[in-house]
C-alpha positions in Angstrom: 0.0 0.0 0.0 1.0 3.6 -0.8 2.3 5.4 2.2 1.3 9.0 2.4 2.0 9.9 6.5 4.4 11.7 7.7 8.0 10.6 7.3 9.4 10.3 10.7 11.9 7.9 12.6 10.8 4.9 13.4 8.4 4.9 10.4 9.0 0.9 9.2 9.0 1.9 5.4 11.2 4.7 5.8 13.6 2.8 8.0 13.6 0.0 5.9 14.7 2.5 2.7 17.0 4.3 4.4 19.0 1.1 5.4 19.0 -0.3 2.1 20.5 2.6 0.5 23.2 2.9 3.4 24.1 -0.8 2.7 24.4 -0.2 -1.4 26.3 3.5 -0.8 28.6 1.6 1.9 29.4 -0.8 -0.7 29.9 1.3 -3.7 32.4 3.6 -1.6 34.6 0.6 -0.4 34.6 -0.7 -4.3 35.9 2.9 -5.2 38.3 2.8 -2.5 39.8 -0.3 -3.7 41.4 1.3 -6.6 41.8 -0.4 -10.2 38.7 -2.2 -10.5 39.4 -6.3 -11.1 36.8 -8.4 -12.7 35.2 -9.5 -9.4 34.8 -6.1 -8.5 33.4 -5.1 -11.8 30.4 -7.8 -11.1 30.1 -6.3 -7.4 29.7 -2.7 -8.7 27.2 -4.1 -11.2 25.3 -5.5 -8.3 25.1 -2.6 -6.5 24.2 -0.4 -9.4 21.2 -3.0 -9.9 20.3 -2.8 -6.2 20.0 1.1 -6.3 17.7 0.5 -9.5 15.8 -1.8 -7.7 15.5 0.2 -4.5 14.1 3.4 -6.4 11.6 1.3 -8.2 10.3 -0.6 -5.2 9.9 2.6 -2.7 8.7 5.3 -5.2 5.1 4.4 -4.9 5.4 4.1 -0.7 7.2 7.3 -0.3 6.1 11.0 -0.3 7.2 12.6 -3.7 9.2 15.7 -1.9 10.9 12.9 0.5 11.6 10.2 -2.6 13.0 13.4 -4.6 15.1 15.1 -2.1 16.7 11.5 -1.5 17.2 10.8 -5.2 19.1 14.4 -5.5 21.3 13.5 -1.8 22.2 10.1 -3.0 23.2 11.6 -6.4 25.5 14.3 -4.5 26.9 11.2 -2.4 27.8 9.3 -5.4 29.2 12.4 -7.0 31.6 12.7 -4.1 33.0 9.3 -4.5 33.6 9.6 -7.9 30.9 7.5 -9.3 29.7 9.9 -11.7 27.8 7.7 -14.2 25.8 6.0 -11.7 24.9 9.7 -10.2 23.7 11.0 -13.4 22.1 7.9 -14.7 20.1 6.4 -11.3 19.7 10.1 -9.4 19.9 13.3 -11.2 18.2 12.2 -14.9 15.7 9.9 -13.0 14.5 13.3 -11.4 14.6 15.2 -14.6 12.6 12.6 -16.0 9.7 13.3 -14.1 9.2 16.6 -15.8 10.5 15.8 -19.6 10.0 12.6 -21.6 12.2 14.1 -24.4 16.1 14.2 -24.8 17.0 16.4 -22.1 19.8 18.2 -24.1 17.0 18.8 -26.8 15.3 21.4 -24.0 18.7 23.1 -23.4 18.4 25.2 -27.1 15.5 27.6 -26.2 15.2 29.8 -22.8 11.6 29.9 -22.8 11.4 26.4 -23.4 13.9 25.3 -20.8 11.8 27.5 -18.0 8.4 26.0 -19.0 9.9 22.6 -18.9 11.8 22.6 -15.6 10.1 25.6 -13.7 6.4 25.1 -14.6 5.5 27.1 -11.4 8.3 30.0 -12.1 11.9 30.2 -10.7 10.3 31.5 -7.2 8.7 28.1 -6.8 9.9 26.0 -3.3 11.1 23.2 -5.6 13.1 25.5 -7.8 16.2 25.8 -5.9 16.4 21.9 -5.9 16.0 21.7 -9.6 18.9 24.4 -10.1 21.1 22.2 -8.5 20.3 19.0 -10.2 20.6 20.5 -13.5 24.4 21.7 -12.6 25.3 18.6 -11.0 24.0 16.7 -14.3 26.5 19.0 -16.5 29.3 18.3 -13.9 28.7 14.4 -14.0 28.8 14.4 -17.7 31.8 16.4 -17.7 33.8 14.2 -15.3 32.3 11.2 -17.4 34.4 12.6 -20.4 37.3 13.0 -18.3 37.3 9.5 -17.1 37.5 8.4 -20.9 39.0 10.9 -23.0 41.0 13.2 -20.7 43.1 14.5 -23.6 39.8 15.1 -25.5 41.6 13.1 -28.8 37.7 12.2 -29.6 35.9 15.3 -31.2 32.7 14.0 -29.7 34.5 14.6 -26.4 35.0 18.1 -27.0 31.6 18.9 -28.1 30.2 17.1 -25.3 32.3 19.6 -22.8 31.0 22.6 -24.7 27.3 21.4 -24.4 27.9 21.2 -20.8 29.2 24.6 -20.6 26.4 25.9 -22.9 23.9 24.1 -20.4 25.4 25.7 -17.2 25.2 29.0 -18.7 21.5 28.8 -19.6 20.7 27.3 -15.9 22.8 30.4 -14.7 21.1 32.9 -16.8 17.5 31.6 -15.7 18.7 32.0 -11.8 20.6 35.3 -12.1 17.6 37.6 -11.4 16.9 35.9 -8.2 19.2 37.2 -5.5 18.6 34.4 -3.1 20.2 32.0 -5.7 23.7 33.7 -5.6 24.8 30.6 -4.4 24.2 28.7 -7.4 25.6 31.5 -9.8 28.9 31.1 -7.6 29.1 27.5 -7.9 28.0 28.0 -11.9 31.2 29.8 -12.2 33.3 27.4 -10.6 32.2 24.3 -12.6 32.5 26.7 -16.0 36.0 28.0 -14.6 36.8 24.2 -14.3 36.0 22.8 -17.8 37.3 26.0 -19.5 40.9 25.6 -17.7 41.0 22.1 -18.7 39.9 22.8 -22.4 42.5 25.8 -22.6 45.2 23.6 -21.6 44.0 21.6 -24.5 44.5 24.3 -26.8 40.9 25.3 -27.3 40.9 28.9 -25.7 39.3 30.2 -28.4 36.3 28.1 -27.8 35.8 28.8 -24.1 36.5 32.5 -24.0 32.6 33.3 -24.3 31.8 31.3 -21.5 34.8 32.7 -19.0 33.6 36.2 -20.0 29.9 34.9 -18.8 31.1 33.8 -15.8 33.1 37.3 -15.0 29.9 39.1 -15.8 27.7 36.9 -13.7 30.0 37.5 -10.9 29.8 41.4 -11.1 25.8 41.0 -11.7 25.0 39.5 -8.5 25.0 42.1 -5.7 26.0 39.6 -2.8 28.9 38.3 -5.0 30.3 41.6 -5.4 31.5 41.7 -1.6 35.2 41.6 -0.6 34.7 38.0 0.4 34.4 36.8 -3.3 36.9 39.2 -4.9 39.7 36.3 -4.9 37.4 34.4 -7.1 36.5 37.1 -9.0 40.2 38.0 -9.8 40.7 34.5 -11.1 38.2 34.5 -13.3 39.5 38.0 -14.8 43.0 36.4 -15.1 41.3 33.4 -16.6 39.8 35.6 -19.6 42.7 37.6 -20.0 45.0 34.6 -20.4 42.4 33.2 -22.8 43.0 36.3 -24.9 46.7 36.1 -24.7 46.2 32.0 -25.9 44.4 33.4 -28.9 47.2 35.8 -30.0 45.1 39.0 -28.6 47.4 40.3 -26.2 46.1 43.7 -26.3 42.6 42.8 -25.5 43.9 40.5 -22.5 45.8 43.5 -21.4 42.3 45.7 -21.8 40.5 43.6 -20.1 43.3 43.3 -17.1 43.2 46.9 -16.9 39.1 46.7 -16.5 39.9 44.5 -13.7 42.1 46.6 -11.9 39.2 49.1 -12.1 36.6 46.9 -10.5 38.9 46.2 -8.0 39.7 49.7 -7.0 35.9 51.0 -7.2 35.2 48.0 -4.7 38.3 49.4 -2.5 37.2 52.5 -2.4 33.7 51.6 -1.2 35.2 49.3 1.3 37.3 52.3 2.6 34.1 54.3 3.1 31.9 51.7 4.8 34.7 50.1 7.0 37.0 52.4 9.0 39.1 50.3 10.9 42.2 48.6 9.0 41.5 45.2 8.2 44.7 43.3 7.4 43.0 40.2 5.7 41.3 42.4 3.7 44.2 44.6 2.8 45.8 40.8 1.8 42.8 40.2 -0.6 43.1 43.7 -2.4 46.6 43.2 -2.6 46.4 39.8 -4.3 43.7 40.6 -6.8 45.5 43.6 -7.7 48.7 41.7 -8.4 47.0 39.1 -10.7 45.6 41.9 -13.2 49.4 43.5 -13.0 50.7 40.4 -14.1 48.3 40.1 -17.0 49.3 43.8 -18.0 53.2 43.1 -17.3 52.7 40.1 -19.8 52.2 42.5 -22.9 53.9 45.4 -21.3 57.6 44.0 -21.3 57.5 43.6 -24.8 55.5 46.4 -26.0 57.3 49.1 -24.2 60.8 47.5 -25.6 59.0 47.7 -29.3 58.0 51.2 -28.8 61.2 52.6 -27.7 62.9 54.1 -30.5 66.1 54.4 -28.6 66.5 50.6 -28.0 69.6 49.5 -27.1 70.3 45.7 -27.3 71.9 44.6 -24.2 73.9 41.8 -23.7 72.6 38.5 -21.9 73.8 38.7 -17.9 75.9 35.4 -17.3 74.3 33.6 -14.2 77.7 32.8 -13.0 78.6 36.3 -13.0 75.6 38.1 -11.9 76.4 38.3 -8.3 78.7 41.0 -9.5 76.4 43.0 -10.9 73.7 45.3 -9.0 70.0 44.7 -9.5 68.0 45.8 -11.3 70.8 45.2 -14.2 68.3 45.4 -17.5 65.4 47.1 -18.8 63.3 44.0 -18.2 64.4 44.1 -14.6 64.0 47.8 -14.0 60.0 47.2 -15.3 59.7 44.2 -12.9 60.9 46.7 -9.8 58.6 49.5 -11.1 55.6 47.1 -11.4 55.8 44.9 -8.5 57.0 44.9 -4.9 58.7 41.6 -3.6 60.6 38.8 -5.4 57.6 36.3 -5.0 55.4 38.9 -7.3 58.2 39.3 -9.7 58.8 35.8 -9.9 55.1 35.3 -10.5 55.2 37.8 -13.2 58.2 36.3 -15.1 56.6 32.6 -14.7 53.3 33.9 -16.4 55.1 35.8 -19.0 57.3 33.0 -20.4 54.5 30.3 -19.9 52.8 29.6 -23.1 49.8 26.8 -23.7 51.3 26.2 -27.4 54.6 25.1 -26.2 55.6 21.8 -25.2 58.5 20.6 -22.9 59.7 18.6 -26.2 61.2 19.6 -28.2 63.1 22.7 -26.6 63.3 25.4 -28.8 64.0 29.2 -28.7 61.1 31.7 -29.1 60.2 32.5 -32.7 62.4 35.3 -33.5 59.7 37.4 -35.4 61.0 40.6 -33.5 64.5 41.2 -32.5 63.3 42.1 -28.9 61.5 39.0 -28.3 64.5 36.5 -27.7 66.4 39.3 -26.0 63.3 40.3 -23.5 63.1 36.4 -22.9 66.7 36.0 -22.1 66.4 38.9 -19.7 63.1 37.3 -17.9 65.0 34.0 -17.4 68.3 35.9 -15.9 65.9 37.9 -13.8 64.3 34.5 -12.6 67.2 33.0 -12.0 68.6 35.8 -10.0 65.5 35.7 -7.7 65.8 32.0 -7.5 69.4 31.7 -6.3 68.6 33.8 -3.2 70.5 37.0 -4.2 67.4 38.7 -3.7 65.6 36.9 -1.0 65.4 37.5 2.5 64.4 34.1 3.6 67.0 31.5 3.2 64.5 28.8 2.9 62.5 30.4 0.2 60.3 27.4 -0.7 56.8 26.8 0.7 55.7 23.3 0.1 52.1 24.1 1.2 51.5 26.3 -1.9 49.5 24.3 -4.6 49.3 27.4 -6.9 51.7 29.9 -7.9 48.8 32.7 -7.7 48.9 31.8 -3.8 51.3 34.8 -2.6 50.8 37.9 -1.6 52.5 41.1 -3.2 55.6 42.1 -0.7 56.5 38.6 0.1 59.9 37.4 -0.5 59.4 33.6 -0.7 59.3 31.6 -3.8 56.8 28.4 -4.2 58.7 25.1 -4.8 55.9 24.5 -7.5 57.0 27.8 -9.1 60.6 27.1 -9.1 60.0 23.6 -10.7 58.1 25.2 -13.3 60.7 27.7 -14.1 63.4 25.0 -14.4 61.2 23.2 -16.9 60.6 26.7 -18.7 64.4 27.3 -19.3 64.8 23.6 -20.6 61.8 24.3 -23.0 63.1 27.8 -24.3 66.9 26.1 -24.3 68.2 28.5 -22.0 70.8 26.1 -21.0 73.2 28.1 -18.4 69.9 29.1 -16.8 68.4 25.6 -16.8 71.4 23.8 -15.3 72.1 26.8 -12.7 68.4 26.6 -11.6 68.6 22.9 -11.5 71.2 23.1 -8.6 69.1 25.2 -6.5 65.9 23.6 -6.9 67.4 20.1 -6.7 68.8 20.8 -3.2 65.7 21.7 -1.8 63.9 18.9 -3.4 66.3 16.0 -2.0 65.8 17.7 1.4 62.0 16.7 1.1 60.0 14.0 2.0 56.6 14.5 0.5 56.0 12.3 -2.6 55.0 15.4 -4.5 58.6 16.7 -4.3 60.1 13.4 -4.9 58.3 12.9 -8.2 59.4 16.7 -9.4 63.1 15.7 -8.4 62.6 12.5 -10.3 61.2 14.6 -13.5 64.0 17.3 -13.4 66.8 14.7 -13.4 65.0 13.1 -16.4 65.6 16.3 -18.1 69.2 16.6 -17.4 69.6 13.0 -19.2 67.2 13.9 -22.0 69.3 17.0 -22.9 72.5 15.6 -24.6 70.3 13.3 -26.4 68.2 15.8 -28.0 70.9 18.2 -28.6 74.2 16.4 -28.4 77.1 18.4 -27.9 75.3 21.9 -28.1 75.8 22.5 -24.4 78.1 20.8 -22.3 78.3 21.8 -18.4 81.4 23.7 -17.3 80.4 23.4 -13.6 79.7 20.7 -11.2 76.8 20.4 -9.3 77.1 21.2 -5.7 76.2 18.5 -3.0 74.9 20.8 -0.4 75.7 18.4 2.5 74.3 15.2 1.5 74.6 12.0 2.3 77.8 9.9 0.6 75.4 7.6 -1.2 73.7 10.8 -2.6 77.1 12.4 -3.3 78.4 9.3 -5.5 75.0 9.2 -7.2 75.1 12.9 -8.2 79.0 12.7 -8.9 78.0 9.5 -10.9 75.5 11.6 -12.9 78.0 14.4 -13.7 80.3 12.1 -15.1 78.0 10.5 -17.2 76.6 14.1 -18.8 80.2 14.8 -19.4 81.6 11.5 -21.1 78.3 11.1 -23.0 79.3 14.2 -25.2 82.1 12.4 -26.4 82.0 11.5 -30.0 81.8 8.1 -31.0 79.7 7.1 -28.1 75.8 8.0 -29.0 74.3 5.1 -27.5 75.5 5.5 -23.9 73.1 8.7 -23.1 70.2 6.6 -24.8 70.9 3.7 -22.6 71.0 5.8 -19.1 67.9 7.7 -20.0 66.0 4.5 -20.6 67.3 2.5 -17.4 67.0 5.7 -15.2 63.4 5.7 -16.2 62.7 2.4 -16.3 64.0 2.0 -12.6 62.0 5.3 -11.6 58.6 3.6 -12.8 59.5 0.1 -11.2 61.2 1.0 -7.9 59.1 3.8 -6.4 55.5 4.1 -5.3 52.8 5.1 -7.9 52.4 8.6 -6.3 56.3 9.3 -6.7 56.4 8.3 -10.6 56.8 10.8 -12.9 54.2 12.7 -14.7 52.7 10.9 -17.7 53.4 13.9 -19.8 57.2 13.8 -19.1 57.1 10.0 -19.5 55.5 10.0 -23.2 58.3 12.6 -23.9 61.2 10.3 -22.5 59.8 7.2 -24.6 59.1 9.5 -27.7 62.5 10.6 -27.5 64.2 7.2 -27.1 62.0 6.0 -30.2 63.1 8.7 -32.2 66.7 7.9 -31.9 66.4 4.4 -32.0 63.8 3.8 -34.8 66.1 3.3 -37.7 68.2 1.0 -36.3 65.3 -1.1 -35.0 63.8 -1.0 -38.3 66.7 -2.1 -39.9 66.7 -5.0 -37.3 63.1 -5.9 -37.8 64.1 -6.0 -42.1 66.4 -8.4 -41.2 63.8 -10.9 -41.2 65.1 -14.8 -40.6 68.4 -13.3 -40.5 67.5 -11.2 -37.7 70.2 -12.9 -35.2 73.1 -12.7 -37.7 72.2 -8.6 -38.0 72.1 -8.2 -34.7 75.8 -10.2 -34.0 77.3 -8.6 -37.1 76.3 -4.9 -36.1 76.4 -5.3 -31.9 72.8 -4.2 -32.3 71.6 -6.3 -28.9 71.8 -2.9 -27.1 69.3 -1.6 -29.8 66.8 -4.4 -28.7 67.5 -3.8 -24.9 66.4 -0.3 -25.3 63.2 -1.2 -27.1 62.2 -3.7 -24.6 62.8 -1.0 -21.5 60.9 1.3 -23.6 57.7 -1.4 -23.8 58.1 -1.9 -20.1 58.0 1.9 -19.0 54.7 2.1 -21.6 53.3 -0.8 -19.7 54.3 -0.1 -16.5 53.3 3.9 -16.5 49.7 2.9 -18.1 50.6 5.2 -21.2 49.6 3.1 -23.8 46.8 5.2 -24.9 48.2 8.7 -24.7 49.9 8.1 -28.1 49.4 6.1 -31.1 52.8 5.9 -31.9 53.3 3.6 -29.0 51.5 0.9 -30.8 54.1 1.2 -33.4 56.7 0.3 -30.6 55.1 -2.8 -29.6 54.5 -4.1 -33.0 58.5 -3.5 -33.5 59.5 -5.4 -30.5 56.9 -8.4 -31.6 58.2 -8.5 -35.2 61.9 -8.7 -33.9 61.3 -11.5 -31.2 59.5 -13.3 -34.0 62.3 -12.8 -36.3 64.5 -14.2 -33.6 62.5 -17.1 -33.1 62.7 -18.1 -36.6 66.1 -17.4 -37.0 
């Protein structure tokens, strides 16, 4: 019989319903915590999904509609929290929405009037409207997360379109909710979801497609009176920064600078209002304003550092500052450093400006290359930026000796006037120096950063240490003979074992540049990488991107020789013996082991060719 009485503790129907939900959620949570799903776990997961489906069917006619719907959404939120996005979407959010629409949900998202009449037949002031808005947002988040789980790099065009559809749906939901001041929480959450998706797409090179959505999110923050408070200024400045960065990515730097200057005006307007309304000095508020202003100033500097040089008719080319002799030259030494001093207070802010100016989403770690010299000033300014960054990093301009802060996850999380440089920012600087072929800066900065990383216990720092050491091993392979270090890496008081290891690396690097020994560097890189992915815990493994770069670097250097071995057919063993080619097959085997152990097989189609090559050679050996 249907139950229409009050929902109270002790009611047998309600208690039974809640108990069954707790059991199935507990089971799914344990499965999710078990990590990689194995075949038996797949069966258990399917059983849990079927159980949840049956619970909804069983209790729908026995519970009040409002209570049933609230539990639908609450369970969906719980599933989303444990990353069961597909179950949350299909078993909860879409089950809730299907009560209101019988057609494809995406078809309703094309027209705002149809959207409102479908999901809000009683208007957006109805008591159930807030729950509906929440479900619509959560649905899009789950759709996006499902795309990430199956195609993180958006290699499939359909994945990209799904992300764009989710953005459009989020925007439509916010558009309908925006006039309701009491729904400001939904607008705020919506900007977070839009930013998360857009930043992902920007990294994948789709800045032009997401610019309109970031602009929308920024305007929404300005259009909701509750969100105009100082409390939300840090987030609003982050959105402004993303919009400005989008313009830079689209080669529209002037618009990026204009938008950043607009952001400065908005920040100043709020500061004036704050000064009028609150008389006592608030340290936390001042910090918020300084950080927001810093973000905008960095975006302005990003273009100004080049444009100011172009406009200077009396431009005089300045020679590069040798990092080894920098200590003998007083700061600021160059035009770029003088602009840094003029615009930013403190080494941390200056270092952030340098990093953001040098960062380019279209630039990959490999192959390293200097900036395109379309104008003579660009390479010159780039070198000056690296020289300034090294000067700051080396400690010559730092008041704090321990200038790295392991707690900082984002290089933007600094305060103007601070002298500290975050460890994450320092690691990024070393990688940028490698990417730009600034070898003197790369090895000099590596000394400072490596000493810091070796003294840390956190797995994140160990991972960064391994990645930087792989770069030092790749450099002589990518550009043999182009750069040879003239100085040694200091041991910084490390243990005898550590000193021996580092000393051996220095010896390897110098010997590998000797003519007639092209294979040694390849073998060292291959075996070192293999040891990293074999002996360390998963959370310490170098990132997948750099492992892909390592394998591709090895393959490009070995490919010709390996294909010759493969073509020898039934004479494979004879060819290997005659040409002393065992080492090439050994490297090929190591490459395959790295691919397998690091789970990067699906990140590059070239890896299939590597695996097929090994299989063909082994087959030829068996037939020989």
